[in-house]
Wavefront OBJ file of the C-alpha trace (Angstrom):
o trace
v 12.442 9.342 15.156
v 11.373 10.139 11.499
v 7.965 12.146 11.707
v 5.144 12.848 8.852
v 2.888 16.560 9.261
v -1.222 14.756 9.414
v -3.037 17.834 9.171
v -1.631 19.711 11.887
v -0.708 16.679 14.713
v 2.557 15.318 14.532
v 2.767 11.215 13.896
v 5.741 8.417 13.554
v 5.529 5.811 10.853
v 7.997 3.710 13.593
v 6.214 4.353 17.087
v 2.605 5.244 15.395
v -0.285 2.479 16.644
v -2.387 3.098 14.435
v -3.841 0.463 11.817
v -1.761 -0.044 8.408
v -5.189 -1.287 7.183
v -7.706 1.924 8.232
v -5.242 5.354 8.243
v -4.877 6.193 4.328
v -4.112 9.648 5.251
v -1.725 11.264 3.179
v 1.217 13.505 4.459
v 1.496 16.584 3.882
v 4.205 19.510 4.997
v 3.390 22.973 5.904
v 6.183 24.732 4.261
v 5.272 28.180 5.284
v 6.214 27.056 9.216
v 9.358 26.202 8.228
v 8.131 22.337 8.687
v 11.418 19.592 7.298
v 10.510 19.008 3.488
v 9.751 15.317 2.815
v 12.400 13.425 1.152
v 12.381 13.219 -2.270
v 11.074 9.101 -3.693
v 10.902 9.709 -6.399
v 13.750 7.723 -8.382
v 12.745 5.484 -5.049
v 9.498 4.561 -7.115
v 10.824 4.840 -10.701
v 13.385 2.183 -9.711
v 10.794 -0.231 -7.921
v 7.956 -0.056 -11.243
v 10.236 0.256 -14.221
v 13.725 -1.221 -13.455
v 13.184 -3.591 -11.176
v 12.285 -7.259 -14.001
v 9.820 -9.219 -12.048
v 8.387 -5.993 -10.082
v 7.824 -4.621 -13.651
v 6.413 -8.791 -14.303
v 3.589 -8.466 -11.783
v 2.847 -5.071 -12.785
v 3.539 -3.871 -9.078
v 2.131 0.655 -8.607
v 3.500 2.787 -5.705
v 0.263 3.695 -4.526
v 1.312 6.089 -1.241
v 5.384 5.398 -0.169
v 6.742 8.228 2.710
v 9.907 7.111 5.022
v 9.593 4.519 6.391
v 5.867 2.922 5.211
v 4.847 1.547 1.452
v 1.600 1.544 0.095
v 1.957 -0.964 -2.951
v -1.096 -2.155 -5.960
v -0.517 -5.358 -8.137
v -3.274 -5.748 -10.333
v -5.140 -9.351 -10.661
v -4.268 -11.539 -13.132
v -5.136 -15.337 -13.901
v -1.400 -16.333 -13.840
v -1.429 -15.311 -9.652
v -3.605 -18.014 -8.530
v -2.293 -21.075 -7.039
v -5.626 -23.640 -6.113
v -8.209 -22.695 -9.285
v -11.312 -25.065 -7.771
v -11.670 -21.981 -4.961
v -9.730 -19.794 -6.930
v -7.608 -18.514 -3.771
v -3.873 -16.448 -5.120
v -0.691 -18.221 -4.722
v 1.159 -18.225 -1.737
v 4.353 -17.432 -3.479
v 2.990 -14.741 -5.141
v 1.829 -13.111 -2.306
v 5.131 -13.706 0.025
v 7.083 -11.691 -3.192
v 4.777 -9.059 -2.878
v 5.250 -8.627 1.111
v 8.859 -8.822 0.222
v 8.985 -6.517 -2.527
v 6.918 -3.769 -0.658
v 8.981 -4.487 2.780
v 11.803 -3.708 0.690
v 10.462 -0.293 -0.877
v 9.996 0.693 3.207
v 12.795 -0.077 4.526
v 14.734 1.506 1.082
v 12.585 4.840 1.990
v 15.223 5.857 4.761
v 17.868 5.154 2.396
v 19.586 6.547 -0.949
v 18.423 5.232 -4.162
v 22.093 4.046 -4.355
v 22.261 2.086 -0.882
v 21.701 -1.990 -0.763
v 18.404 -3.707 1.010
v 18.352 -8.129 1.076
v 16.525 -9.795 2.114
v 17.709 -11.406 5.567
v 14.906 -13.584 6.396
v 10.926 -13.404 6.272
v 8.205 -15.160 7.842
v 4.898 -14.842 5.883
v 1.695 -16.068 7.660
v -1.570 -16.789 5.422
v -4.426 -15.641 6.884
v -7.881 -16.743 4.033
v -7.364 -17.796 0.742
v -6.424 -14.858 -1.269
v -9.804 -13.229 -3.828
v -8.925 -12.745 -8.023
v -8.509 -8.940 -7.076
v -5.876 -6.367 -6.803
v -3.802 -6.797 -4.299
v -2.344 -4.215 -1.707
v 0.185 -4.365 0.828
v 0.896 -1.830 3.366
v 4.121 -1.384 5.035
v 5.913 -0.930 7.837
v 9.145 0.235 9.381
v 9.302 -1.679 13.104
v 13.217 -1.040 13.133
v 15.806 0.257 11.823
v 19.032 -0.293 13.144
v 22.687 -0.372 11.929
v 22.713 -3.156 9.326
v 19.279 -4.537 10.430
v 16.162 -3.009 9.629
v 12.325 -5.110 10.235
v 8.833 -4.701 8.713
v 6.039 -5.382 8.566
v 3.778 -5.621 6.069
v -1.190 -6.116 6.077
v -1.915 -7.736 2.631
v -4.873 -7.022 1.528
v -7.921 -8.038 -2.015
v -8.751 -3.968 -3.765
v -12.474 -3.845 -1.537
v -11.936 -5.456 1.828
v -8.855 -3.680 3.930
v -10.023 -4.761 7.087
v -9.493 -8.900 5.623
v -6.443 -9.317 5.096
v -4.845 -12.362 2.781
v -1.576 -12.101 5.222
v 1.141 -10.968 7.214
v 4.669 -11.009 7.513
v 7.148 -9.621 9.272
v 10.860 -9.455 7.104
v 14.022 -8.544 8.293
v 16.617 -6.350 6.079
v 20.020 -6.041 5.726
v 21.024 -2.914 4.961
v 23.876 -1.035 4.060
v 25.212 2.486 3.154
v 27.012 2.780 -1.007
v 29.337 6.004 1.159
v 30.291 3.499 3.668
v 31.224 0.749 1.977
v 34.954 -0.135 1.859
v 36.254 0.898 -1.906
v 37.136 -1.913 -4.117
v 34.319 -4.056 -2.758
v 32.273 -6.749 -5.477
v 29.583 -7.898 -3.773
l 1 2 3 4 5 6 7 8 9 10 11 12 13 14 15 16 17 18 19 20 21 22 23 24 25 26 27 28 29 30 31 32 33 34 35 36 37 38 39 40 41 42 43 44 45 46 47 48 49 50 51 52 53 54 55 56 57 58 59 60 61 62 63 64 65 66 67 68 69 70 71 72 73 74 75 76 77 78 79 80 81 82 83 84 85 86 87 88 89 90 91 92 93 94 95 96 97 98 99 100 101 102 103 104 105 106 107 108 109 110 111 112 113 114 115 116 117 118 119 120 121 122 123 124 125 126 127 128 129 130 131 132 133 134 135 136 137 138 139 140 141 142 143 144 145 146 147 148 149 150 151 152 153 154 155 156 157 158 159 160 161 162 163 164 165 166 167 168 169 170 171 172 173 174 175 176 177 178 179 180 181 182 183 184 185
Protein backbone atom coordinates (compact mmCIF):
# COMPACT_ATOMS: atom_id res chain seq x y z
CA UNK A 1 0.00 0.00 0.00
CA UNK A 2 1.30 3.46 -0.88
CA UNK A 3 0.75 6.08 1.75
CA UNK A 4 1.19 9.83 1.89
CA UNK A 5 1.38 11.76 5.14
CA UNK A 6 -1.05 14.63 5.47
CA UNK A 7 -0.60 16.86 8.47
CA UNK A 8 -0.59 13.91 10.89
CA UNK A 9 -3.17 11.68 9.18
CA UNK A 10 -2.27 8.84 6.86
CA UNK A 11 -3.97 8.59 3.46
CA UNK A 12 -3.50 6.06 0.69
CA UNK A 13 -4.03 7.54 -2.80
CA UNK A 14 -5.21 4.15 -4.05
CA UNK A 15 -7.85 3.56 -1.39
CA UNK A 16 -8.57 7.17 -0.44
CA UNK A 17 -12.21 7.95 -1.18
CA UNK A 18 -11.85 11.73 -1.05
CA UNK A 19 -12.78 13.45 -4.27
CA UNK A 20 -9.78 14.33 -6.43
CA UNK A 21 -11.57 17.57 -7.18
CA UNK A 22 -12.03 18.78 -3.61
CA UNK A 23 -8.89 17.54 -1.86
CA UNK A 24 -5.84 19.56 -2.88
CA UNK A 25 -3.66 19.10 0.20
CA UNK A 26 -0.03 18.49 -0.63
CA UNK A 27 1.76 15.59 0.99
CA UNK A 28 4.40 16.37 3.58
CA UNK A 29 6.93 14.17 5.27
CA UNK A 30 8.27 14.50 8.77
CA UNK A 31 11.98 13.75 8.50
CA UNK A 32 12.51 14.03 12.26
CA UNK A 33 10.09 11.25 13.17
CA UNK A 34 11.51 8.72 10.75
CA UNK A 35 8.64 8.98 8.25
CA UNK A 36 9.35 7.53 4.83
CA UNK A 37 10.86 9.94 2.34
CA UNK A 38 8.70 10.82 -0.63
CA UNK A 39 10.01 9.41 -3.90
CA UNK A 40 11.89 11.99 -5.97
CA UNK A 41 9.74 12.46 -9.07
CA UNK A 42 11.61 15.44 -10.54
CA UNK A 43 12.94 13.41 -13.49
CA UNK A 44 9.43 12.15 -14.27
CA UNK A 45 8.13 15.74 -14.27
CA UNK A 46 10.98 17.02 -16.41
CA UNK A 47 10.48 14.29 -18.99
CA UNK A 48 6.71 14.82 -19.14
CA UNK A 49 6.97 18.61 -19.45
CA UNK A 50 10.09 19.06 -21.58
CA UNK A 51 10.96 15.87 -23.46
CA UNK A 52 7.69 14.55 -24.86
CA UNK A 53 7.06 16.64 -28.00
CA UNK A 54 3.23 16.52 -27.79
CA UNK A 55 3.19 17.56 -24.13
CA UNK A 56 5.64 20.36 -24.89
CA UNK A 57 3.46 21.50 -27.80
CA UNK A 58 0.27 21.77 -25.71
CA UNK A 59 2.01 23.32 -22.68
CA UNK A 60 1.53 20.33 -20.33
CA UNK A 61 2.41 21.55 -16.82
CA UNK A 62 2.61 19.31 -13.75
CA UNK A 63 1.10 21.12 -10.75
CA UNK A 64 1.23 18.30 -8.20
CA UNK A 65 2.55 14.78 -8.30
CA UNK A 66 3.06 12.02 -5.77
CA UNK A 67 3.01 8.25 -5.99
CA UNK A 68 -0.27 7.22 -7.60
CA UNK A 69 -1.52 10.77 -8.22
CA UNK A 70 -0.98 13.58 -10.72
CA UNK A 71 -2.61 16.97 -11.25
CA UNK A 72 -1.69 18.75 -14.46
CA UNK A 73 -2.68 22.00 -16.13
CA UNK A 74 -2.76 22.85 -19.81
CA UNK A 75 -3.02 26.58 -20.57
CA UNK A 76 -5.90 27.49 -22.88
CA UNK A 77 -5.14 28.20 -26.54
CA UNK A 78 -7.59 28.96 -29.34
CA UNK A 79 -6.29 25.90 -31.23
CA UNK A 80 -7.92 23.64 -28.61
CA UNK A 81 -11.44 24.74 -29.57
CA UNK A 82 -13.42 22.04 -31.35
CA UNK A 83 -16.69 23.94 -31.82
CA UNK A 84 -16.20 27.69 -32.36
CA UNK A 85 -19.97 28.35 -32.17
CA UNK A 86 -20.11 27.59 -28.42
CA UNK A 87 -16.98 27.75 -28.03
CA UNK A 88 -16.14 24.29 -26.63
CA UNK A 89 -12.87 22.40 -26.27
CA UNK A 90 -12.19 19.59 -28.73
CA UNK A 91 -12.93 16.12 -27.37
CA UNK A 92 -9.69 14.72 -28.77
CA UNK A 93 -7.73 17.37 -26.89
CA UNK A 94 -9.50 16.42 -23.64
CA UNK A 95 -8.80 12.72 -24.29
CA UNK A 96 -5.12 13.46 -24.89
CA UNK A 97 -4.88 15.34 -21.59
CA UNK A 98 -6.59 12.44 -19.79
CA UNK A 99 -4.17 9.97 -21.37
CA UNK A 100 -1.04 11.98 -20.49
CA UNK A 101 -2.16 12.78 -16.94
CA UNK A 102 -3.19 9.18 -16.27
CA UNK A 103 0.09 7.89 -17.67
CA UNK A 104 2.01 10.19 -15.34
CA UNK A 105 0.01 8.98 -12.31
CA UNK A 106 0.98 5.38 -13.14
CA UNK A 107 4.56 6.31 -13.96
CA UNK A 108 5.03 7.82 -10.48
CA UNK A 109 5.10 4.26 -9.16
CA UNK A 110 7.89 3.24 -11.53
CA UNK A 111 11.40 4.35 -12.34
CA UNK A 112 11.88 6.99 -15.02
CA UNK A 113 13.43 4.34 -17.32
CA UNK A 114 10.43 1.98 -17.10
CA UNK A 115 7.87 1.77 -19.88
CA UNK A 116 4.24 2.81 -19.64
CA UNK A 117 1.88 2.55 -22.61
CA UNK A 118 -1.86 3.02 -23.01
CA UNK A 119 -3.82 -0.18 -23.65
CA UNK A 120 -7.40 1.10 -23.42
CA UNK A 121 -9.18 4.32 -22.53
CA UNK A 122 -12.75 5.43 -22.09
CA UNK A 123 -13.79 9.08 -21.92
CA UNK A 124 -17.15 10.42 -20.78
CA UNK A 125 -17.76 13.98 -21.98
CA UNK A 126 -19.97 15.59 -19.35
CA UNK A 127 -20.33 19.21 -20.53
CA UNK A 128 -18.71 21.55 -23.06
CA UNK A 129 -15.22 22.61 -22.00
CA UNK A 130 -15.06 26.41 -21.75
CA UNK A 131 -12.24 28.54 -23.14
CA UNK A 132 -10.11 28.36 -19.98
CA UNK A 133 -7.07 26.47 -18.74
CA UNK A 134 -7.78 22.77 -18.25
CA UNK A 135 -6.83 20.79 -15.16
CA UNK A 136 -6.74 17.01 -14.95
CA UNK A 137 -6.47 14.99 -11.76
CA UNK A 138 -5.54 11.33 -12.06
CA UNK A 139 -5.52 8.62 -9.40
CA UNK A 140 -4.27 5.08 -9.76
CA UNK A 141 -7.05 2.72 -8.67
CA UNK A 142 -5.28 -0.56 -9.38
CA UNK A 143 -1.64 -1.55 -9.80
CA UNK A 144 -1.02 -5.00 -11.21
CA UNK A 145 2.15 -6.77 -12.31
CA UNK A 146 1.71 -5.70 -15.94
CA UNK A 147 -1.43 -3.57 -16.04
CA UNK A 148 -2.56 -0.47 -14.13
CA UNK A 149 -5.92 1.32 -14.05
CA UNK A 150 -6.35 5.07 -13.55
CA UNK A 151 -9.36 7.37 -13.10
CA UNK A 152 -9.04 10.97 -14.29
CA UNK A 153 -11.29 14.00 -13.85
CA UNK A 154 -10.89 17.05 -16.12
CA UNK A 155 -12.28 20.49 -15.28
CA UNK A 156 -11.83 24.09 -16.32
CA UNK A 157 -9.70 26.32 -14.10
CA UNK A 158 -11.86 27.94 -11.46
CA UNK A 159 -14.61 25.32 -11.75
CA UNK A 160 -13.38 22.21 -9.91
CA UNK A 161 -16.93 21.10 -9.06
CA UNK A 162 -18.01 21.07 -12.72
CA UNK A 163 -16.02 18.36 -14.51
CA UNK A 164 -16.06 18.58 -18.29
CA UNK A 165 -14.85 15.00 -18.77
CA UNK A 166 -13.95 11.87 -16.86
CA UNK A 167 -11.75 9.10 -18.11
CA UNK A 168 -10.67 5.62 -17.14
CA UNK A 169 -7.53 4.28 -18.73
CA UNK A 170 -5.61 1.03 -18.64
CA UNK A 171 -1.84 1.11 -19.02
CA UNK A 172 0.63 -1.67 -19.81
CA UNK A 173 3.59 -1.40 -17.45
CA UNK A 174 7.04 -2.89 -17.95
CA UNK A 175 10.01 -2.46 -15.68
CA UNK A 176 13.20 -2.15 -17.71
CA UNK A 177 15.23 -4.11 -15.17
CA UNK A 178 13.09 -7.22 -15.83
CA UNK A 179 13.14 -7.09 -19.63
CA UNK A 180 15.05 -9.78 -21.49
CA UNK A 181 18.38 -8.55 -22.90
CA UNK A 182 18.44 -7.75 -26.62
CA UNK A 183 14.70 -7.16 -26.95
CA UNK A 184 13.79 -4.11 -29.05
CA UNK A 185 10.15 -3.05 -28.66
